[in-house]
C-alpha positions as CSV (number, residue, x, y, z in Angstrom):
1,X,86.0,87.7,171.5
2,X,86.5,90.4,168.4
3,X,90.1,91.5,167.8
4,X,91.3,95.0,166.3
5,X,93.5,95.6,163.7
6,X,95.1,99.2,162.3
7,X,95.6,97.0,159.1
8,X,92.4,96.1,158.9
9,X,91.1,99.8,159.8
10,X,92.7,101.1,156.6
11,X,91.5,98.2,154.3
12,X,88.4,98.6,151.5
13,X,88.1,95.3,150.6
14,X,86.1,92.8,148.2
15,X,85.1,89.7,149.0
16,X,84.2,87.9,145.8
17,X,82.1,85.0,146.6
18,X,81.4,86.8,150.2
19,X,77.9,85.4,149.9
20,X,79.0,81.7,150.0
21,X,79.4,79.0,152.2
22,X,83.5,79.9,152.6
23,X,82.5,83.7,151.9
24,X,80.4,83.9,154.8
25,X,82.4,83.0,157.4
26,X,85.3,84.9,156.2
27,X,83.0,88.1,155.9
28,X,82.8,87.5,159.7
29,X,85.8,87.0,160.3
30,X,86.9,90.6,158.7
31,X,84.2,92.1,160.8
32,X,86.0,90.7,163.8
33,X,89.5,91.5,163.2
34,X,88.6,95.6,162.8
35,X,87.5,95.7,159.1
36,X,85.0,98.0,158.5
37,X,84.7,98.7,154.7
38,X,83.9,95.0,153.2
39,X,82.0,94.8,150.3
40,X,80.4,91.4,148.9
41,X,79.9,90.9,145.2
42,X,76.4,88.8,144.5
43,X,76.3,87.5,141.1
44,X,72.8,89.1,140.2
45,X,74.6,92.7,140.8
46,X,78.1,91.3,138.9
47,X,78.8,88.6,136.7
48,X,82.4,88.1,137.1
49,X,82.7,85.8,134.2
50,X,82.4,88.7,131.8
51,X,84.6,91.4,131.2
52,X,81.4,94.0,131.5
53,X,80.5,92.6,135.2
54,X,84.2,92.9,136.0
55,X,84.9,96.1,135.3
56,X,81.9,97.4,136.8
57,X,82.2,96.5,139.8
58,X,85.8,98.3,140.3
59,X,84.4,101.2,139.2
60,X,81.6,101.0,141.5
61,X,83.6,99.7,144.8
62,X,87.1,102.0,145.2
63,X,89.3,99.1,146.9
64,X,92.5,98.3,148.4
65,X,92.2,94.8,148.5
66,X,90.1,91.4,147.4
67,X,89.8,88.3,148.5
68,X,88.5,86.4,145.7
69,X,86.5,83.1,146.5
70,X,84.2,82.6,143.7
71,X,83.8,79.2,142.0
72,X,81.3,77.0,140.3
73,X,82.2,74.2,142.2
74,X,80.4,71.0,142.6
75,X,81.1,67.2,143.6
76,X,82.6,64.4,141.9
77,X,79.2,64.0,139.8
78,X,78.9,67.5,138.6
79,X,82.7,67.9,138.0
80,X,81.9,64.6,135.6
81,X,79.0,66.9,134.4
82,X,80.4,69.6,133.8
83,X,84.2,69.8,132.9
84,X,83.3,73.0,130.0
85,X,81.5,75.1,132.4
86,X,83.7,74.6,135.5
87,X,86.8,74.7,133.5
88,X,85.9,77.8,131.5
89,X,83.9,80.1,134.5
90,X,86.5,79.9,137.0
91,X,89.3,80.9,134.5
92,X,87.6,83.7,133.5
93,X,86.2,84.7,136.6
94,X,89.7,84.7,138.1
95,X,91.7,86.3,134.7
96,X,89.4,89.1,134.3
97,X,89.6,90.2,138.0
98,X,93.1,89.8,138.5
99,X,94.2,91.8,135.3
100,X,91.7,94.6,136.1
101,X,92.7,94.6,139.8
102,X,96.1,95.4,138.4
103,X,94.7,98.2,136.2
104,X,93.0,99.7,139.2
105,X,95.9,99.6,141.4
106,X,94.8,96.9,144.0
107,X,97.2,96.9,146.7
108,X,96.5,93.2,147.0
109,X,94.6,90.0,145.6
110,X,94.2,87.0,147.9
111,X,93.4,84.6,145.3
112,X,91.7,80.9,147.2
113,X,92.6,78.1,145.2
114,X,91.6,74.4,145.7
115,X,93.1,71.5,146.9
116,X,92.6,70.0,143.3
117,X,95.1,71.8,141.6
118,X,97.7,68.9,143.1
119,X,98.6,65.7,141.2
120,X,96.8,62.9,141.6
121,X,99.3,60.5,143.0
122,X,100.6,63.2,145.7
123,X,103.1,62.3,147.8
124,X,101.5,62.7,151.4
125,X,101.7,64.9,153.1
126,X,101.0,67.3,150.5
127,X,104.0,69.9,150.4
128,X,103.8,72.7,147.9
129,X,107.1,72.4,146.5
130,X,105.0,69.2,144.4
131,X,101.7,71.0,143.1
132,X,103.7,70.9,139.7
133,X,105.3,67.2,140.0
134,X,102.1,66.1,137.9
135,X,98.7,65.9,136.5
136,X,95.8,66.9,138.6
137,X,93.3,63.8,139.3
138,X,90.8,63.6,135.7
139,X,87.4,64.2,137.4
140,X,88.3,67.5,138.6
141,X,91.3,68.2,136.4
142,X,89.6,71.3,135.0
143,X,88.5,72.6,137.8
144,X,91.4,72.4,139.6
145,X,93.7,73.6,136.8
146,X,91.8,76.6,135.7
147,X,92.1,77.9,139.5
148,X,95.7,77.2,139.4
149,X,96.6,79.4,136.7
150,X,95.8,82.0,139.6
151,X,98.6,81.0,140.9
152,X,100.7,81.2,137.4
153,X,98.8,84.8,137.1
154,X,99.7,86.0,140.3
155,X,103.4,85.4,140.3
156,X,103.6,86.4,136.3
157,X,101.9,89.8,137.6
158,X,104.3,90.2,140.0
159,X,107.0,89.9,138.4
160,X,106.2,92.4,135.6
161,X,104.0,94.8,137.0
162,X,104.7,94.4,140.9
163,X,101.5,93.3,141.5
164,X,101.2,91.5,145.3
165,X,98.8,89.0,144.5
166,X,98.9,85.5,147.2
167,X,97.6,81.9,146.5
168,X,96.0,80.1,149.2
169,X,95.4,75.8,148.9
170,X,92.3,75.1,151.2
171,X,91.5,71.1,151.2
172,X,88.4,69.5,152.0
173,X,85.7,71.9,153.5
174,X,82.8,71.6,156.3
175,X,80.8,73.1,158.6
176,X,77.3,74.6,159.3
177,X,75.7,76.6,156.4
178,X,76.9,74.1,154.0
179,X,75.7,73.0,150.5
180,X,73.2,69.7,151.1
181,X,71.8,69.8,147.5
182,X,72.5,65.9,146.3
183,X,73.3,67.1,142.8
184,X,76.2,69.3,144.0
185,X,77.5,68.6,147.4
186,X,80.8,67.0,148.2
187,X,81.4,63.9,150.4
188,X,80.2,65.0,154.4
189,X,76.9,66.9,153.7
190,X,76.0,64.3,151.1
191,X,76.3,61.4,153.6
192,X,75.1,63.7,156.4
193,X,71.5,64.2,154.5
194,X,71.7,60.2,153.0
195,X,71.8,59.3,157.3
196,X,69.0,60.9,157.7
197,X,67.0,60.7,155.1
198,X,67.4,56.9,155.8
199,X,66.4,56.8,158.9
200,X,63.5,59.2,158.5
201,X,62.3,56.8,155.2
202,X,63.4,53.7,157.2
203,X,66.0,53.0,154.9
204,X,68.7,50.4,156.0
205,X,71.5,50.7,153.2
206,X,73.0,53.7,151.9
207,X,75.1,53.6,148.5
208,X,78.5,55.4,148.8
209,X,80.4,56.1,145.2
210,X,83.9,54.3,145.1
211,X,84.8,51.4,147.3
212,X,85.5,53.8,150.1
213,X,89.1,53.6,150.6
214,X,90.0,57.5,149.2
215,X,91.7,59.3,152.1
216,X,90.4,63.1,152.7
217,X,91.7,65.9,155.4
218,X,89.0,68.3,155.8
219,X,88.9,71.8,158.0
220,X,85.9,73.5,160.1
221,X,85.2,76.2,157.7
222,X,85.4,78.7,160.5
223,X,89.0,77.7,160.9
224,X,89.4,78.2,156.9
225,X,88.0,81.7,157.5
226,X,90.8,82.8,159.6
227,X,93.6,81.4,158.3
228,X,92.5,83.4,154.7
229,X,92.1,86.3,157.0
230,X,95.5,85.7,158.4
231,X,97.2,85.6,155.1
232,X,95.5,88.6,153.9
233,X,96.8,90.5,156.7
234,X,100.4,89.3,157.4
235,X,101.3,86.9,154.1
236,X,102.9,89.0,150.8
237,X,105.2,86.4,149.3
238,X,105.0,84.8,146.1
239,X,105.0,80.9,147.2
240,X,101.4,79.0,146.9
241,X,100.4,78.0,151.0
242,X,97.9,75.1,152.2
243,X,95.3,75.8,154.8
244,X,93.8,72.7,156.2
245,X,94.6,70.7,159.5
246,X,96.6,68.0,158.7
247,X,93.9,65.3,159.9
248,X,93.5,62.8,156.8
249,X,90.2,59.8,157.0
250,X,89.2,57.3,154.6
251,X,85.8,57.7,153.6
252,X,84.8,54.5,154.3
253,X,86.1,55.7,158.7
254,X,84.4,58.9,157.7
255,X,81.1,57.2,156.7
256,X,81.3,55.2,160.1
257,X,81.6,58.5,161.8
258,X,78.8,60.6,160.0
259,X,76.5,57.4,160.7
260,X,77.6,57.4,164.4
261,X,76.4,61.2,164.8
262,X,73.1,61.0,163.1
263,X,72.6,58.2,164.5
264,X,72.0,55.8,161.5
265,X,71.9,52.0,162.3
266,X,72.0,50.8,158.7
267,X,74.6,49.5,156.1
268,X,77.0,51.7,153.3
269,X,77.2,49.7,150.2
270,X,80.0,50.8,148.5
271,X,80.3,51.1,144.8
272,X,83.5,50.5,143.2
273,X,82.3,51.2,139.5
274,X,81.5,55.0,140.5
275,X,85.3,56.7,140.7
276,X,86.9,57.0,144.3
277,X,88.6,60.2,143.2
278,X,92.3,61.4,144.3
279,X,93.5,58.3,146.3
280,X,95.1,60.4,149.3
281,X,94.7,64.0,150.3
282,X,96.7,64.9,153.5
283,X,98.4,68.6,153.6
284,X,101.7,69.5,154.9
285,X,100.5,72.5,157.0
286,X,104.0,73.7,158.0
287,X,104.3,76.6,155.5
288,X,101.2,78.7,157.1
289,X,102.3,78.4,160.2
290,X,105.8,79.1,159.7
291,X,104.8,82.4,157.5
292,X,101.7,83.5,159.0
293,X,101.1,82.0,162.2
294,X,97.8,79.5,161.0
295,X,97.0,76.6,162.8
296,X,93.3,75.4,162.5
297,X,91.8,74.5,166.1
298,X,88.6,72.5,165.6
299,X,88.9,68.8,166.0
300,X,86.9,67.0,163.5
301,X,84.8,65.1,165.7
302,X,83.8,68.6,167.4
303,X,83.5,70.3,163.8
304,X,81.3,67.2,162.6
305,X,78.8,67.4,165.7
306,X,77.7,71.1,164.9
307,X,77.5,70.3,161.1
308,X,75.2,67.5,161.6
309,X,73.2,69.3,164.4
310,X,73.0,72.5,162.4
311,X,71.8,70.7,159.7
312,X,68.7,68.9,162.2
313,X,68.2,72.7,163.2
314,X,67.7,74.3,160.1
315,X,67.3,72.3,157.0
316,X,65.5,69.6,158.7
317,X,62.7,72.0,161.0
318,X,61.9,74.2,157.8
319,X,61.0,71.2,156.0
320,X,58.9,69.8,159.0
321,X,57.3,73.5,159.3
């Protein structure tokens, strides 16, 4: 059911990355809670990697609030292949956008970071106060550190200029509309595609990178969008905040669940010569609950089933038409 909010009725909101996976759900949630003026930034019109693109955006679109989700992202393979690109493009977008938002007297900026900002060996569950206790996992460190600088910049600008920037740390996302491209997708869409492709081709074995022991936490994309919108309205502090579900599962067990959801009855062959990524990921989600009342609602089996069904209906149906 749609909700109304005087807060959102009075806002003019710029959403970078608003046409992407998470961004599309954030825009939908903003409309549900009463936002009337929402501008979705598209890279073909405003290239935020260049100062001219940021300048043009803030000149063309008078805004009171920015939700910054635009990012150059990918799985382990993409991060290993393009560490320089992922670092440079992400840090330039965030740095220039916050600086020019500050100059344009934007009243608030919501910087959406990444779980990859955490150190490789962070005590589980990940607590925000451990964010600086070590270096990130090597394969995604350039991306994670580029996003982490939004926290540094936001706190520096709060101290010197009184600029209101908040920093959110969403865990791994999944859900309908995810990226299923084999070269850039994350683990859930990648495994869903592999399983359904194997069924269609009669393949009885699927290769998975790593040894299957790493754990991950996932949050259903609609829940993550709700958390971001709630924080944008209710939270104005300088401390970073995790956005997660608190549910941890190993890659091996995840593969089993996806096989069951897709109907794949073959075997998985784990390749320990390939990188595992971060050993464990599970968030302490108490700060989001305590600071602005957010708790994820969608159970993992339900969200996974909806993701598989969407892929079957939307992607496979198109391929067969």
